[in-house]
N, CA, C, O and the ligand as a Tripos MOL2 file, in Angstrom:
@<TRIPOS>MOLECULE
protein
  321   319    81     0     0
PROTEIN
NO_CHARGES

@<TRIPOS>ATOM
      1 N          70.0620   62.3340  132.0500 N.3       1 MET1
      2 CA         70.3700   60.9090  131.8440 C.3       1 MET1
      3 C          71.8650   60.6850  131.9380 C.2       1 MET1
      4 O          72.6400   61.4990  131.4360 O.2       1 MET1
      5 N          72.2820   59.6160  132.5610 N.am      2 LEU2
      6 CA         73.7050   59.3230  132.6990 C.3       2 LEU2
      7 C          74.2550   58.7480  131.4070 C.2       2 LEU2
      8 O          73.6200   57.9170  130.7570 O.2       2 LEU2
      9 N          75.4360   59.2010  131.0490 N.am      3 LYS3
     10 CA         76.0730   58.7440  129.8190 C.3       3 LYS3
     11 C          77.4760   58.2690  130.1640 C.2       3 LYS3
     12 O          78.2380   59.0040  130.7930 O.2       3 LYS3
     13 N          77.8300   57.0550  129.7630 N.am      4 ALA4
     14 CA         79.1910   56.5680  130.0120 C.3       4 ALA4
     15 C          80.1510   57.3320  129.1190 C.2       4 ALA4
     16 O          79.8670   57.5570  127.9430 O.2       4 ALA4
     17 N          81.2970   57.7340  129.6810 N.am      5 CYS5
     18 CA         82.2540   58.4510  128.8420 C.3       5 CYS5
     19 C          83.5000   57.6180  128.5910 C.2       5 CYS5
     20 O          84.5440   58.1540  128.2210 O.2       5 CYS5
     21 N          83.3960   56.3220  128.7870 N.am      6 GLY6
     22 CA         84.4770   55.4200  128.4010 C.3       6 GLY6
     23 C          85.6570   55.4140  129.3490 C.2       6 GLY6
     24 O          86.7540   55.0070  128.9660 O.2       6 GLY6
     25 N          85.4580   55.8530  130.5660 N.am      7 ASN7
     26 CA         86.5590   55.8800  131.5190 C.3       7 ASN7
     27 C          86.2330   55.0190  132.7320 C.2       7 ASN7
     28 O          85.1240   55.0770  133.2630 O.2       7 ASN7
     29 N          87.1880   54.2360  133.1610 N.am      8 ILE8
     30 CA         87.0770   53.4970  134.4160 C.3       8 ILE8
     31 C          88.1370   54.0870  135.3510 C.2       8 ILE8
     32 O          89.3170   54.1310  135.0040 O.2       8 ILE8
     33 N          87.7220   54.5310  136.5200 N.am      9 CYS9
     34 CA         88.6740   55.0950  137.4840 C.3       9 CYS9
     35 C          88.8320   54.1110  138.6310 C.2       9 CYS9
     36 O          87.8960   53.3960  138.9870 O.2       9 CYS9
     37 N          90.0270   54.0840  139.2030 N.am     10 LYS10
     38 CA         90.2290   53.2890  140.4110 C.3      10 LYS10
     39 C          90.4910   54.2280  141.5740 C.2      10 LYS10
     40 O          91.1460   55.2580  141.4170 O.2      10 LYS10
     41 N          89.9820   53.8690  142.7290 N.am     11 ILE11
     42 CA         90.2060   54.6620  143.9320 C.3      11 ILE11
     43 C          91.5700   54.2760  144.5060 C.2      11 ILE11
     44 O          91.8630   53.0920  144.6710 O.2      11 ILE11
     45 N          92.4040   55.2740  144.8090 N.am     12 ASP12
     46 CA         93.7270   54.9570  145.3540 C.3      12 ASP12
     47 C          93.6470   54.7600  146.8720 C.2      12 ASP12
     48 O          92.5730   54.8340  147.4680 O.2      12 ASP12
     49 N          94.8260   54.5030  147.4870 N.am     13 LYS13
     50 CA         94.8730   54.2050  148.9280 C.3      13 LYS13
     51 C          94.2260   55.2820  149.7760 C.2      13 LYS13
     52 O          93.6700   54.9930  150.8350 O.2      13 LYS13
     53 N          94.2950   56.5360  149.3100 N.am     14 LEU14
     54 CA         93.7590   57.6510  150.0880 C.3      14 LEU14
     55 C          92.3160   57.9920  149.7180 C.2      14 LEU14
     56 O          91.7750   58.9940  150.1870 O.2      14 LEU14
     57 N          91.6910   57.1660  148.8790 N.am     15 GLY15
     58 CA         90.2930   57.3850  148.5190 C.3      15 GLY15
     59 C          90.1130   58.3470  147.3620 C.2      15 GLY15
     60 O          88.9940   58.7800  147.0850 O.2      15 GLY15
     61 N          91.2060   58.6900  146.6760 N.am     16 ARG16
     62 CA         91.1160   59.6680  145.5860 C.3      16 ARG16
     63 C          90.8700   58.9770  144.2440 C.2      16 ARG16
     64 O          91.2620   57.8290  144.0350 O.2      16 ARG16
     65 N          90.2210   59.6980  143.3550 N.am     17 ILE17
     66 CA         90.1150   59.2470  141.9720 C.3      17 ILE17
     67 C          90.6640   60.3490  141.0730 C.2      17 ILE17
     68 O          90.7430   61.5080  141.4820 O.2      17 ILE17
     69 N          91.0370   59.9940  139.8670 N.am     18 VAL18
     70 CA         91.4950   60.9840  138.8990 C.3      18 VAL18
     71 C          90.3550   61.2080  137.9120 C.2      18 VAL18
     72 O          89.8400   60.2580  137.3230 O.2      18 VAL18
     73 N          89.9660   62.4630  137.7360 N.am     19 VAL19
     74 CA         88.9980   62.7940  136.6930 C.3      19 VAL19
     75 C          89.7970   62.9120  135.3950 C.2      19 VAL19
     76 O          90.6580   63.7850  135.2830 O.2      19 VAL19
     77 N          89.5280   62.0490  134.4140 N.am     20 PRO20
     78 CA         90.3330   62.0200  133.1950 C.3      20 PRO20
     79 C          90.3430   63.3620  132.4630 C.2      20 PRO20
     80 O          89.3750   64.1210  132.5160 O.2      20 PRO20
     81 N          91.4420   63.6350  131.7860 N.am     21 VAL21
     82 CA         91.6320   64.9400  131.1540 C.3      21 VAL21
     83 C          90.5240   65.2610  130.1510 C.2      21 VAL21
     84 O          90.1150   66.4170  130.0480 O.2      21 VAL21
     85 N          90.0300   64.2750  129.4140 N.am     22 ASN22
     86 CA         88.9570   64.5670  128.4490 C.3      22 ASN22
     87 C          87.6900   65.0300  129.1490 C.2      22 ASN22
     88 O          86.9660   65.8770  128.6260 O.2      22 ASN22
     89 N          87.4160   64.4830  130.3260 N.am     23 VAL23
     90 CA         86.2300   64.8900  131.0910 C.3      23 VAL23
     91 C          86.4580   66.2800  131.6940 C.2      23 VAL23
     92 O          85.5500   67.1100  131.7230 O.2      23 VAL23
     93 N          87.6950   66.5220  132.1780 N.am     24 ARG24
     94 CA         87.9990   67.8500  132.7400 C.3      24 ARG24
     95 C          87.8420   68.9270  131.6750 C.2      24 ARG24
     96 O          87.3210   70.0110  131.9400 O.2      24 ARG24
     97 N          88.3000   68.6130  130.4670 N.am     25 ARG25
     98 CA         88.1720   69.5980  129.3730 C.3      25 ARG25
     99 C          86.7170   69.8210  129.0170 C.2      25 ARG25
    100 O          86.2950   70.9510  128.7730 O.2      25 ARG25
    101 N          85.9470   68.7390  128.9870 N.am     26 MET26
    102 CA         84.5200   68.8260  128.6490 C.3      26 MET26
    103 C          83.7830   69.7940  129.5800 C.2      26 MET26
    104 O          82.8780   70.5140  129.1580 O.2      26 MET26
    105 N          84.1930   69.7950  130.8610 N.am     27 PHE27
    106 CA         83.4910   70.6070  131.8590 C.3      27 PHE27
    107 C          84.2880   71.8270  132.2990 C.2      27 PHE27
    108 O          83.9180   72.5140  133.2510 O.2      27 PHE27
    109 N          85.3960   72.0900  131.5880 N.am     28 ASP28
    110 CA         86.2190   73.2440  131.8940 C.3      28 ASP28
    111 C          86.6520   73.2570  133.3660 C.2      28 ASP28
    112 O          86.4830   74.2520  134.0710 O.2      28 ASP28
    113 N          87.2100   72.1340  133.8060 N.am     29 LEU29
    114 CA         87.6530   71.9980  135.1920 C.3      29 LEU29
    115 C          89.1620   72.1830  135.2650 C.2      29 LEU29
    116 O          89.9100   71.4900  134.5750 O.2      29 LEU29
    117 N          89.6060   73.1080  136.0930 N.am     30 ALA30
    118 CA         91.0370   73.3080  136.3010 C.3      30 ALA30
    119 C          91.4020   72.7770  137.6840 C.2      30 ALA30
    120 O          90.5380   72.3370  138.4430 O.2      30 ALA30
    121 N          92.6850   72.8230  137.9940 N.am     31 GLU31
    122 CA         93.1400   72.3860  139.3000 C.3      31 GLU31
    123 C          92.3960   73.1860  140.3820 C.2      31 GLU31
    124 O          92.2390   74.4020  140.2700 O.2      31 GLU31
    125 N          91.9510   72.4940  141.4110 N.am     32 ASN32
    126 CA         91.2160   73.1040  142.5370 C.3      32 ASN32
    127 C          89.7920   73.5510  142.2050 C.2      32 ASN32
    128 O          89.1660   74.2340  143.0150 O.2      32 ASN32
    129 N          89.2670   73.1840  141.0370 N.am     33 SER33
    130 CA         87.8600   73.4780  140.7530 C.3      33 SER33
    131 C          86.9970   72.6990  141.7410 C.2      33 SER33
    132 O          87.2170   71.5030  141.9350 O.2      33 SER33
    133 N          86.0240   73.3500  142.3640 N.am     34 PRO34
    134 CA         85.1760   72.6240  143.3040 C.3      34 PRO34
    135 C          84.1600   71.7300  142.5890 C.2      34 PRO34
    136 O          83.5520   72.1310  141.5960 O.2      34 PRO34
    137 N          83.9890   70.5320  143.1040 N.am     35 LEU35
    138 CA         82.9930   69.5950  142.5850 C.3      35 LEU35
    139 C          82.0410   69.2520  143.7180 C.2      35 LEU35
    140 O          82.4520   69.1400  144.8730 O.2      35 LEU35
    141 N          80.7880   69.0890  143.3880 N.am     36 GLU36
    142 CA         79.7990   68.6960  144.3840 C.3      36 GLU36
    143 C          79.4610   67.2300  144.1580 C.2      36 GLU36
    144 O          79.2980   66.7940  143.0180 O.2      36 GLU36
    145 N          79.3560   66.4820  145.2300 N.am     37 LEU37
    146 CA         79.1340   65.0440  145.1400 C.3      37 LEU37
    147 C          77.6930   64.6980  145.5050 C.2      37 LEU37
    148 O          77.1770   65.1520  146.5260 O.2      37 LEU37
    149 N          77.0580   63.9030  144.6760 N.am     38 PHE38
    150 CA         75.6850   63.4700  144.9320 C.3      38 PHE38
    151 C          75.6320   61.9460  144.9010 C.2      38 PHE38
    152 O          76.4260   61.3070  144.2110 O.2      38 PHE38
    153 N          74.7140   61.3780  145.6330 N.am     39 VAL39
    154 CA         74.4820   59.9410  145.5260 C.3      39 VAL39
    155 C          73.0100   59.7080  145.2240 C.2      39 VAL39
    156 O          72.1400   60.4140  145.7340 O.2      39 VAL39
    157 N          72.7440   58.7130  144.3900 N.am     40 GLU40
    158 CA         71.3690   58.3400  144.0770 C.3      40 GLU40
    159 C          71.3610   56.8420  143.8090 C.2      40 GLU40
    160 O          72.0270   56.3650  142.8900 O.2      40 GLU40
    161 N          70.6160   56.1130  144.6040 N.am     41 ASP41
    162 CA         70.5830   54.6480  144.5010 C.3      41 ASP41
    163 C          72.0000   54.0910  144.4460 C.2      41 ASP41
    164 O          72.7390   54.1860  145.4250 O.2      41 ASP41
    165 N          72.3880   53.5100  143.3080 N.am     42 ASP42
    166 CA         73.7260   52.9090  143.2170 C.3      42 ASP42
    167 C          74.7070   53.8140  142.4740 C.2      42 ASP42
    168 O          75.7330   53.3450  141.9820 O.2      42 ASP42
    169 N          74.3990   55.1010  142.3900 N.am     43 LYS43
    170 CA         75.2550   56.0070  141.6170 C.3      43 LYS43
    171 C          75.9250   57.0450  142.5170 C.2      43 LYS43
    172 O          75.3600   57.4850  143.5190 O.2      43 LYS43
    173 N          77.1460   57.4210  142.1300 N.am     44 ILE44
    174 CA         77.8410   58.5680  142.7140 C.3      44 ILE44
    175 C          78.0110   59.5500  141.5720 C.2      44 ILE44
    176 O          78.6020   59.2110  140.5460 O.2      44 ILE44
    177 N          77.5020   60.7630  141.7370 N.am     45 VAL45
    178 CA         77.5380   61.7500  140.6570 C.3      45 VAL45
    179 C          78.3720   62.9420  141.1030 C.2      45 VAL45
    180 O          78.1700   63.4660  142.1980 O.2      45 VAL45
    181 N          79.3010   63.3700  140.2690 N.am     46 LEU46
    182 CA         80.1000   64.5660  140.5290 C.3      46 LEU46
    183 C          79.5580   65.6840  139.6650 C.2      46 LEU46
    184 O          79.3200   65.4870  138.4730 O.2      46 LEU46
    185 N          79.3590   66.8600  140.2500 N.am     47 LYS47
    186 CA         78.8290   67.9830  139.5010 C.3      47 LYS47
    187 C          79.7090   69.1920  139.7460 C.2      47 LYS47
    188 O          80.1190   69.4560  140.8760 O.2      47 LYS47
    189 N          80.0000   69.9350  138.6700 N.am     48 LYS48
    190 CA         80.7640   71.1640  138.8300 C.3      48 LYS48
    191 C          80.0050   72.0590  139.7990 C.2      48 LYS48
    192 O          78.8180   72.3290  139.6150 O.2      48 LYS48
    193 N          80.7010   72.5120  140.8270 N.am     49 TYR49
    194 CA         80.0120   73.2860  141.8520 C.3      49 TYR49
    195 C          79.8570   74.7360  141.4290 C.2      49 TYR49
    196 O          80.8470   75.4270  141.1850 O.2      49 TYR49
    197 N          78.6210   75.1970  141.3420 N.am     50 LEU50
    198 CA         78.3440   76.5990  141.0660 C.3      50 LEU50
    199 C          77.6290   77.1740  142.2760 C.2      50 LEU50
    200 O          76.5110   76.7670  142.5890 O.2      50 LEU50
    201 N          78.2620   78.1140  142.9560 N.am     51 PRO51
    202 CA         77.5910   78.6950  144.1180 C.3      51 PRO51
    203 C          76.2840   79.3780  143.7210 C.2      51 PRO51
    204 O          76.1910   79.9850  142.6540 O.2      51 PRO51
    205 N          75.2930   79.2760  144.5770 N.am     52 GLN52
    206 CA         73.9740   79.8720  144.3060 C.3      52 GLN52
    207 C          73.5140   80.6660  145.5110 C.2      52 GLN52
    208 O          73.9140   80.3960  146.6440 O.2      52 GLN52
    209 N          72.6740   81.6420  145.2530 N.am     53 CYS53
    210 CA         72.0680   82.4300  146.3260 C.3      53 CYS53
    211 C          71.2450   81.5070  147.2290 C.2      53 CYS53
    212 O          70.4510   80.7060  146.7340 O.2      53 CYS53
    213 N          71.4270   81.6150  148.5390 N.am     54 VAL54
    214 CA         70.6930   80.7400  149.4610 C.3      54 VAL54
    215 C          69.1970   81.0310  149.4570 C.2      54 VAL54
    216 O          68.3980   80.1870  149.8630 O.2      54 VAL54
    217 N          68.8170   82.2160  149.0020 N.am     55 PHE55
    218 CA         67.3940   82.5780  149.0340 C.3      55 PHE55
    219 C          66.6670   82.2760  147.7230 C.2      55 PHE55
    220 O          65.5720   81.7130  147.7390 O.2      55 PHE55
    221 N          67.2770   82.6520  146.5710 N.am     56 CYS56
    222 CA         66.5230   82.5190  145.3190 C.3      56 CYS56
    223 C          67.1680   81.5500  144.3200 C.2      56 CYS56
    224 O          66.5670   81.2470  143.2900 O.2      56 CYS56
    225 N          68.3770   81.0620  144.6050 N.am     57 GLY57
    226 CA         69.0140   80.0950  143.7150 C.3      57 GLY57
    227 C          69.7670   80.7060  142.5520 C.2      57 GLY57
    228 O          70.3380   79.9730  141.7430 O.2      57 GLY57
    229 N          69.7880   82.0250  142.4400 N.am     58 SER58
    230 CA         70.5030   82.6870  141.3520 C.3      58 SER58
    231 C          72.0130   82.5090  141.5170 C.2      58 SER58
    232 O          72.5120   82.4300  142.6400 O.2      58 SER58
    233 N          72.7470   82.4450  140.3870 N.am     59 SER59
    234 CA         74.2080   82.3730  140.5050 C.3      59 SER59
    235 C          74.8830   83.6460  140.0070 C.2      59 SER59
    236 O          76.0950   83.6590  139.7910 O.2      59 SER59
    237 N          74.1110   84.7130  139.8240 N.am     60 ASP60
    238 CA         74.6740   85.9900  139.3690 C.3      60 ASP60
    239 C          74.9880   86.9090  140.5460 C.2      60 ASP60
    240 O          74.2450   86.9700  141.5250 O.2      60 ASP60
    241 N          76.0940   87.6120  140.4270 N.am     61 ASP61
    242 CA         76.4040   88.7080  141.3610 C.3      61 ASP61
    243 C          76.3530   88.2900  142.8260 C.2      61 ASP61
    244 O          75.6530   88.9070  143.6290 O.2      61 ASP61
    245 N          77.0970   87.2400  143.1710 N.am     62 LEU62
    246 CA         76.9940   86.7010  144.5280 C.3      62 LEU62
    247 C          77.9880   87.3370  145.4800 C.2      62 LEU62
    248 O          79.1130   87.6660  145.1070 O.2      62 LEU62
    249 N          77.5540   87.4990  146.7010 N.am     63 THR63
    250 CA         78.4170   87.9320  147.7930 C.3      63 THR63
    251 C          78.4520   86.7940  148.7930 C.2      63 THR63
    252 O          77.4220   86.1860  149.0860 O.2      63 THR63
    253 N          79.6600   86.4950  149.3310 N.am     64 GLU64
    254 CA         79.7590   85.4110  150.2930 C.3      64 GLU64
    255 C          79.6620   85.9690  151.7080 C.2      64 GLU64
    256 O          80.3090   86.9610  152.0440 O.2      64 GLU64
    257 N          78.8600   85.3300  152.5160 N.am     65 TYR65
    258 CA         78.7480   85.7200  153.9190 C.3      65 TYR65
    259 C          78.6180   84.4720  154.7800 C.2      65 TYR65
    260 O          77.6600   83.7120  154.6410 O.2      65 TYR65
    261 N          79.5710   84.2640  155.6560 N.am     66 LYS66
    262 CA         79.5910   83.0900  156.5400 C.3      66 LYS66
    263 C          79.2690   81.7910  155.8040 C.2      66 LYS66
    264 O          78.3440   81.0700  156.1780 O.2      66 LYS66
    265 N          80.0450   81.4990  154.7490 N.am     67 ASP67
    266 CA         79.9110   80.2680  153.9620 C.3      67 ASP67
    267 C          78.6130   80.1630  153.1670 C.2      67 ASP67
    268 O          78.3210   79.1050  152.6100 O.2      67 ASP67
    269 N          77.8340   81.2330  153.1030 N.am     68 ASN68
    270 CA         76.6440   81.2370  152.2610 C.3      68 ASN68
    271 C          76.8010   82.3110  151.1900 C.2      68 ASN68
    272 O          77.5430   83.2770  151.3710 O.2      68 ASN68
    273 N          76.1000   82.1350  150.0800 N.am     69 HIS69
    274 CA         76.1380   83.1220  149.0150 C.3      69 HIS69
    275 C          74.7890   83.8090  148.9140 C.2      69 HIS69
    276 O          73.7360   83.1780  149.0070 O.2      69 HIS69
    277 N          74.8490   85.1180  148.7220 N.am     70 ILE70
    278 CA         73.6260   85.9130  148.5960 C.3      70 ILE70
    279 C          73.7640   86.7950  147.3580 C.2      70 ILE70
    280 O          74.7960   87.4400  147.1710 O.2      70 ILE70
    281 N          72.7300   86.8310  146.5070 N.am     71 CYS71
    282 CA         72.8070   87.6690  145.3100 C.3      71 CYS71
    283 C          72.4940   89.1180  145.6590 C.2      71 CYS71
    284 O          71.9590   89.4170  146.7270 O.2      71 CYS71
    285 N          72.8360   90.0030  144.7420 N.am     72 GLN72
    286 CA         72.6560   91.4360  145.0080 C.3      72 GLN72
    287 C          71.1780   91.7870  145.2120 C.2      72 GLN72
    288 O          70.8530   92.6290  146.0490 O.2      72 GLN72
    289 N          70.2870   91.1480  144.4540 N.am     73 ASN73
    290 CA         68.8540   91.4310  144.5960 C.3      73 ASN73
    291 C          68.3570   91.1120  146.0020 C.2      73 ASN73
    292 O          67.6980   91.9310  146.6440 O.2      73 ASN73
    293 N          68.6850   89.9030  146.4710 N.am     74 CYS74
    294 CA         68.2300   89.5060  147.8030 C.3      74 CYS74
    295 C          68.9160   90.3500  148.8670 C.2      74 CYS74
    296 O          68.3170   90.6760  149.8920 O.2      74 CYS74
    297 N          70.1870   90.7080  148.6160 N.am     75 LEU75
    298 CA         70.9150   91.5350  149.5750 C.3      75 LEU75
    299 C          70.2480   92.8970  149.7270 C.2      75 LEU75
    300 O          70.1110   93.4040  150.8400 O.2      75 LEU75
    301 N          69.8320   93.4890  148.6050 N.am     76 SER76
    302 CA         69.2130   94.8100  148.7200 C.3      76 SER76
    303 C          67.8190   94.6990  149.3430 C.2      76 SER76
    304 O          67.3700   95.6270  150.0160 O.2      76 SER76
    305 N          67.1180   93.5510  149.1220 N.am     77 GLU77
    306 CA         65.8320   93.3530  149.8120 C.3      77 GLU77
    307 C          66.0260   93.2320  151.3200 C.2      77 GLU77
    308 O          65.2200   93.7270  152.1090 O.2      77 GLU77
    309 N          67.1180   92.5600  151.7030 N.am     78 LEU78
    310 CA         67.4020   92.4020  153.1320 C.3      78 LEU78
    311 C          67.6950   93.7510  153.7890 C.2      78 LEU78
    312 O          67.3110   94.0080  154.9300 O.2      78 LEU78
    313 N          68.3790   94.5910  153.0370 N.am     79 LYS79
    314 CA         68.7860   95.8800  153.5970 C.3      79 LYS79
    315 C          67.6080   96.8440  153.7370 C.2      79 LYS79
    316 O          67.6490   97.7550  154.5640 O.2      79 LYS79
    317 N          66.5450   96.6480  152.9200 N.am     80 SER80
    318 CA         65.4330   97.6150  152.9470 C.3      80 SER80
    319 C          64.4630   97.3230  154.0940 C.2      80 SER80
    320 O          63.4740   98.0370  154.2630 O.2      80 SER80
    321 ZN         68.9510   85.8240  145.6540 Zn       81 ZN81
@<TRIPOS>BOND
     1     1     2 1
     2     2     3 1
     3     3     4 2
     4     3     5 am
     5     5     6 1
     6     6     7 1
     7     7     8 2
     8     7     9 am
     9     9    10 1
    10    10    11 1
    11    11    12 2
    12    11    13 am
    13    13    14 1
    14    14    15 1
    15    15    16 2
    16    15    17 am
    17    17    18 1
    18    18    19 1
    19    19    20 2
    20    19    21 am
    21    21    22 1
    22    22    23 1
    23    23    24 2
    24    23    25 am
    25    25    26 1
    26    26    27 1
    27    27    28 2
    28    27    29 am
    29    29    30 1
    30    30    31 1
    31    31    32 2
    32    31    33 am
    33    33    34 1
    34    34    35 1
    35    35    36 2
    36    35    37 am
    37    37    38 1
    38    38    39 1
    39    39    40 2
    40    39    41 am
    41    41    42 1
    42    42    43 1
    43    43    44 2
    44    43    45 am
    45    45    46 1
    46    46    47 1
    47    47    48 2
    48    47    49 am
    49    49    50 1
    50    50    51 1
    51    51    52 2
    52    51    53 am
    53    53    54 1
    54    54    55 1
    55    55    56 2
    56    55    57 am
    57    57    58 1
    58    58    59 1
    59    59    60 2
    60    59    61 am
    61    61    62 1
    62    62    63 1
    63    63    64 2
    64    63    65 am
    65    65    66 1
    66    66    67 1
    67    67    68 2
    68    67    69 am
    69    69    70 1
    70    70    71 1
    71    71    72 2
    72    71    73 am
    73    73    74 1
    74    74    75 1
    75    75    76 2
    76    75    77 am
    77    77    78 1
    78    78    79 1
    79    79    80 2
    80    79    81 am
    81    81    82 1
    82    82    83 1
    83    83    84 2
    84    83    85 am
    85    85    86 1
    86    86    87 1
    87    87    88 2
    88    87    89 am
    89    89    90 1
    90    90    91 1
    91    91    92 2
    92    91    93 am
    93    93    94 1
    94    94    95 1
    95    95    96 2
    96    95    97 am
    97    97    98 1
    98    98    99 1
    99    99   100 2
   100    99   101 am
   101   101   102 1
   102   102   103 1
   103   103   104 2
   104   103   105 am
   105   105   106 1
   106   106   107 1
   107   107   108 2
   108   107   109 am
   109   109   110 1
   110   110   111 1
   111   111   112 2
   112   111   113 am
   113   113   114 1
   114   114   115 1
   115   115   116 2
   116   115   117 am
   117   117   118 1
   118   118   119 1
   119   119   120 2
   120   119   121 am
   121   121   122 1
   122   122   123 1
   123   123   124 2
   124   123   125 am
   125   125   126 1
   126   126   127 1
   127   127   128 2
   128   127   129 am
   129   129   130 1
   130   130   131 1
   131   131   132 2
   132   131   133 am
   133   133   134 1
   134   134   135 1
   135   135   136 2
   136   135   137 am
   137   137   138 1
   138   138   139 1
   139   139   140 2
   140   139   141 am
   141   141   142 1
   142   142   143 1
   143   143   144 2
   144   143   145 am
   145   145   146 1
   146   146   147 1
   147   147   148 2
   148   147   149 am
   149   149   150 1
   150   150   151 1
   151   151   152 2
   152   151   153 am
   153   153   154 1
   154   154   155 1
   155   155   156 2
   156   155   157 am
   157   157   158 1
   158   158   159 1
   159   159   160 2
   160   159   161 am
   161   161   162 1
   162   162   163 1
   163   163   164 2
   164   163   165 am
   165   165   166 1
   166   166   167 1
   167   167   168 2
   168   167   169 am
   169   169   170 1
   170   170   171 1
   171   171   172 2
   172   171   173 am
   173   173   174 1
   174   174   175 1
   175   175   176 2
   176   175   177 am
   177   177   178 1
   178   178   179 1
   179   179   180 2
   180   179   181 am
   181   181   182 1
   182   182   183 1
   183   183   184 2
   184   183   185 am
   185   185   186 1
   186   186   187 1
   187   187   188 2
   188   187   189 am
   189   189   190 1
   190   190   191 1
   191   191   192 2
   192   191   193 am
   193   193   194 1
   194   194   195 1
   195   195   196 2
   196   195   197 am
   197   197   198 1
   198   198   199 1
   199   199   200 2
   200   199   201 am
   201   201   202 1
   202   202   203 1
   203   203   204 2
   204   203   205 am
   205   205   206 1
   206   206   207 1
   207   207   208 2
   208   207   209 am
   209   209   210 1
   210   210   211 1
   211   211   212 2
   212   211   213 am
   213   213   214 1
   214   214   215 1
   215   215   216 2
   216   215   217 am
   217   217   218 1
   218   218   219 1
   219   219   220 2
   220   219   221 am
   221   221   222 1
   222   222   223 1
   223   223   224 2
   224   223   225 am
   225   225   226 1
   226   226   227 1
   227   227   228 2
   228   227   229 am
   229   229   230 1
   230   230   231 1
   231   231   232 2
   232   231   233 am
   233   233   234 1
   234   234   235 1
   235   235   236 2
   236   235   237 am
   237   237   238 1
   238   238   239 1
   239   239   240 2
   240   239   241 am
   241   241   242 1
   242   242   243 1
   243   243   244 2
   244   243   245 am
   245   245   246 1
   246   246   247 1
   247   247   248 2
   248   247   249 am
   249   249   250 1
   250   250   251 1
   251   251   252 2
   252   251   253 am
   253   253   254 1
   254   254   255 1
   255   255   256 2
   256   255   257 am
   257   257   258 1
   258   258   259 1
   259   259   260 2
   260   259   261 am
   261   261   262 1
   262   262   263 1
   263   263   264 2
   264   263   265 am
   265   265   266 1
   266   266   267 1
   267   267   268 2
   268   267   269 am
   269   269   270 1
   270   270   271 1
   271   271   272 2
   272   271   273 am
   273   273   274 1
   274   274   275 1
   275   275   276 2
   276   275   277 am
   277   277   278 1
   278   278   279 1
   279   279   280 2
   280   279   281 am
   281   281   282 1
   282   282   283 1
   283   283   284 2
   284   283   285 am
   285   285   286 1
   286   286   287 1
   287   287   288 2
   288   287   289 am
   289   289   290 1
   290   290   291 1
   291   291   292 2
   292   291   293 am
   293   293   294 1
   294   294   295 1
   295   295   296 2
   296   295   297 am
   297   297   298 1
   298   298   299 1
   299   299   300 2
   300   299   301 am
   301   301   302 1
   302   302   303 1
   303   303   304 2
   304   303   305 am
   305   305   306 1
   306   306   307 1
   307   307   308 2
   308   307   309 am
   309   309   310 1
   310   310   311 1
   311   311   312 2
   312   311   313 am
   313   313   314 1
   314   314   315 1
   315   315   316 2
   316   315   317 am
   317   317   318 1
   318   318   319 1
   319   319   320 2
@<TRIPOS>SUBSTRUCTURE
     1 MET1         2 RESIDUE 1 A MET
     2 LEU2         6 RESIDUE 1 A LEU
     3 LYS3        10 RESIDUE 1 A LYS
     4 ALA4        14 RESIDUE 1 A ALA
     5 CYS5        18 RESIDUE 1 A CYS
     6 GLY6        22 RESIDUE 1 A GLY
     7 ASN7        26 RESIDUE 1 A ASN
     8 ILE8        30 RESIDUE 1 A ILE
     9 CYS9        34 RESIDUE 1 A CYS
    10 LYS10       38 RESIDUE 1 A LYS
    11 ILE11       42 RESIDUE 1 A ILE
    12 ASP12       46 RESIDUE 1 A ASP
    13 LYS13       50 RESIDUE 1 A LYS
    14 LEU14       54 RESIDUE 1 A LEU
    15 GLY15       58 RESIDUE 1 A GLY
    16 ARG16       62 RESIDUE 1 A ARG
    17 ILE17       66 RESIDUE 1 A ILE
    18 VAL18       70 RESIDUE 1 A VAL
    19 VAL19       74 RESIDUE 1 A VAL
    20 PRO20       78 RESIDUE 1 A PRO
    21 VAL21       82 RESIDUE 1 A VAL
    22 ASN22       86 RESIDUE 1 A ASN
    23 VAL23       90 RESIDUE 1 A VAL
    24 ARG24       94 RESIDUE 1 A ARG
    25 ARG25       98 RESIDUE 1 A ARG
    26 MET26      102 RESIDUE 1 A MET
    27 PHE27      106 RESIDUE 1 A PHE
    28 ASP28      110 RESIDUE 1 A ASP
    29 LEU29      114 RESIDUE 1 A LEU
    30 ALA30      118 RESIDUE 1 A ALA
    31 GLU31      122 RESIDUE 1 A GLU
    32 ASN32      126 RESIDUE 1 A ASN
    33 SER33      130 RESIDUE 1 A SER
    34 PRO34      134 RESIDUE 1 A PRO
    35 LEU35      138 RESIDUE 1 A LEU
    36 GLU36      142 RESIDUE 1 A GLU
    37 LEU37      146 RESIDUE 1 A LEU
    38 PHE38      150 RESIDUE 1 A PHE
    39 VAL39      154 RESIDUE 1 A VAL
    40 GLU40      158 RESIDUE 1 A GLU
    41 ASP41      162 RESIDUE 1 A ASP
    42 ASP42      166 RESIDUE 1 A ASP
    43 LYS43      170 RESIDUE 1 A LYS
    44 ILE44      174 RESIDUE 1 A ILE
    45 VAL45      178 RESIDUE 1 A VAL
    46 LEU46      182 RESIDUE 1 A LEU
    47 LYS47      186 RESIDUE 1 A LYS
    48 LYS48      190 RESIDUE 1 A LYS
    49 TYR49      194 RESIDUE 1 A TYR
    50 LEU50      198 RESIDUE 1 A LEU
    51 PRO51      202 RESIDUE 1 A PRO
    52 GLN52      206 RESIDUE 1 A GLN
    53 CYS53      210 RESIDUE 1 A CYS
    54 VAL54      214 RESIDUE 1 A VAL
    55 PHE55      218 RESIDUE 1 A PHE
    56 CYS56      222 RESIDUE 1 A CYS
    57 GLY57      226 RESIDUE 1 A GLY
    58 SER58      230 RESIDUE 1 A SER
    59 SER59      234 RESIDUE 1 A SER
    60 ASP60      238 RESIDUE 1 A ASP
    61 ASP61      242 RESIDUE 1 A ASP
    62 LEU62      246 RESIDUE 1 A LEU
    63 THR63      250 RESIDUE 1 A THR
    64 GLU64      254 RESIDUE 1 A GLU
    65 TYR65      258 RESIDUE 1 A TYR
    66 LYS66      262 RESIDUE 1 A LYS
    67 ASP67      266 RESIDUE 1 A ASP
    68 ASN68      270 RESIDUE 1 A ASN
    69 HIS69      274 RESIDUE 1 A HIS
    70 ILE70      278 RESIDUE 1 A ILE
    71 CYS71      282 RESIDUE 1 A CYS
    72 GLN72      286 RESIDUE 1 A GLN
    73 ASN73      290 RESIDUE 1 A ASN
    74 CYS74      294 RESIDUE 1 A CYS
    75 LEU75      298 RESIDUE 1 A LEU
    76 SER76      302 RESIDUE 1 A SER
    77 GLU77      306 RESIDUE 1 A GLU
    78 LEU78      310 RESIDUE 1 A LEU
    79 LYS79      314 RESIDUE 1 A LYS
    80 SER80      318 RESIDUE 1 A SER
    81 ZN81       321 GROUP 0 **** ****
């Protein structure tokens, strides 16, 4: 469920918004933290980006290969 956090952001000339410091702290976001953008009906949702295995969705023990992430389990299945 969406919850208002009491912040109104304005988009600047270059299309950027500032994620307020209280929200950054809430989600442990540092400079250059990747965010994933979603749209649903009239909403734009920002989500902390957590890479996941392209095969099983796990976020543990990932290896990156050509912009995709693969977990160790799926990697060893591929190798066998
Ligand atoms: Zn996997």
